[in-house]
Structures are given as C-alpha cells and as structure tokens.
N, C-alpha and C positions, 0 to 999 in steps of 0.2 A: 815307778814315779814317786818322788818324794812329796811329802805334804808341804804345801806352801805355808810358811810361817810369816813371811813378810808380804802379805797380800796387797796392801796399798802400794808398796814399792813395785811389786811385780806388775800390778795392773797399770801403773804409770809407765813402766818399761814396755809392756805389751802395746799400750795405746800409742806409743811413739811411732809404731809402724816401721816404715823403711828408714826412719831416722833413729832407730832404736840403738841406744848405747848405755853402758854402765855409767859412763862419766856424766851423762845427762841425769840419770837417776840420782847419782851421788850429789850433783849440784842442786837438784830440786829438793832433796830431803836433807841437805846439809850434812852428808856423811862422807867418809873417805871412799875413794874409788876402790881401795883394797877391801873395805867392808862390803861394799855392794858386789864386788866380784865373788867374795866368799858366799854371800847369799845366793847369787846366781848359780854358782857351782854346786853348792850343797843342796839346793832345792831344784836343780835341773831346769832352770828357766828356759834354756834353749829347747829342751824336749817339750816343755809345756807350750811354748810358742808354736812349735811344729804341730803338736796335737791340736791346738786351737785353730790353727790355720787350716788343717786338714778337715776338721769338723765344720768350719765355716764354708769351705769349698763344697763339701757334701750338702750342706744346707742350701747353698746357692744353686747347686744342681737340682735338688729336689724342688726348690721354689721355681726355678726356670721351667722344669717339666710341668709343674702345676699351672704356671702362667700359660705355657703353650697349650696345655689341655683345655684351659678355660677359653682361650682364643679360638681354638679349633671347634669347641662346642658351640661357641657363638656363631661361627661360620656355618656349622652344621644345622643349627636352628634356623638360620636364614635360608639355607638351601632347602631344608625340609618344608619350610613355609612356602617357598617358591614352587617346589614340586607339588605340594598340595593345591596351591592356587592353579597351577598349570593343569593338574588332573581334573580339578573341579570345572575349569573352563572347558576342558575337553568333554567332560560328561554332559555339561549344559549346552554343548555345541556352540559355545561362544567363540571358539577358535576351531579351525579346520586343520587336520593333520595333513600337511603337504610334505613336510619333512620332519623327521624325528631328531634332527640335529641338535636343537636347543635342549630337548629332554635328555638326549644322550650326554650332552656336555654337563648338565646338572648332575646326572647320575655318576658320571666319571669323576667329577670334582668331589662329590660326597665320598666315593670309594677311596679316592686319593687321600682325603683328609683322615678317614678312618685308618688307613695304612700309616700315615705320618705319625699319629699318636701311638699306634701299636709299635712302630719301629723305635720311637724315643723311649717308650716304657721298657721294651725288650733290652735296649742298650743299657739302661740304668740297672735293670735287674741283673744282667750278665756281669756288670762291673761289681755290683754288691756281692754277688755269688762268688766271683773270683777272689774278692777281698776276704770273704769268710773262709774260703778254702785255703787261702794262703795263711791266714791266722791259725787255722786248725793244723795245717802242715807244720808250722813253726812250733806250735804247742806240742805236737807229737814228737818232733825232733828234740825239744827240751826234755820231755819225759824220758825219751830213750837215752839221752845223754846222762840224765840223773840216774836212771836205772843202771846204766853201764858203770857209772862211777861207784855206785853202791855195791857193785859186784855181780849184777845180773841175777838171773834165777839160779838157785843152788839146789 
C-alpha cells in the first residue's frame, strides 16, 4: 500500500461514499481530472477505500456482537432476578408448586440466551480465524515464490 500524500483529497474522495468519483475531487479542489487520476493511481486510492470499508465492516460486526451481548445480559439479569424471586417465594411458601411450567420456561429461556451469545461469539471467532489462516497461507505462498525465484536451496 502506497503512502497517501494527498490526504485531504483522498479523505474527500472517501467521504463521497457511493457518489465517489475523481471528477468530483477535481472540481472540489480545482485541479484537473488528470491530476486527480494520477494521485488516485499512484497512491492506490481504490485499495485504500477497500481496506477502510473492510475495517469498517469488521468494526460494525464487533459492535453488533457487543450490542447483542449487552442486550442478552440485560435479559439474563431480568431472568435471574425473576428466578431468585420465584425461588424465594417458594422457600417462604408464598406460592405452592402445582406445576413447574413457569420455572421451566424461565430456565429454558436463560439457557437459550446463553447459547445465543455463545453461537454469535463462535461465529465471529471462526471468521477471524479463517481470515488469519488465509493471510498466513498467502504469505507462505509469497515466501515460496520468492524462494523459488532466488534459486531455492542450493
């Protein structure tokens, strides 16, 4: 990845989002379209946009997982409070056990929520692990190609 020399221009280009074009950058900064195209090409603006979009997507996934975890934790706290109240009332004989249906529902819901968070975390972990493995595989291939070009082991 090339170093960005025209940072303001690139940031403007990036912020255009789906309306992104070199002509809009040229117009905004009062430069020729040819000049802006040279900047974009030499500084790999397209690759930089892709990288930033990928990073934003990963950040959005992480934030989504954190939000889901927070929501599930709130539900679990409510469930735990309900279970504790239910158990206390049972101990104090304020309620009689005619059926364990309500208690069973609370316990099942708690177990379901635990599994929901676990599945979401496991899916994210597996995605990140696969991405790391793919990067390592590509790096190993590049090293092998370089090694072969240099004549291999002698």
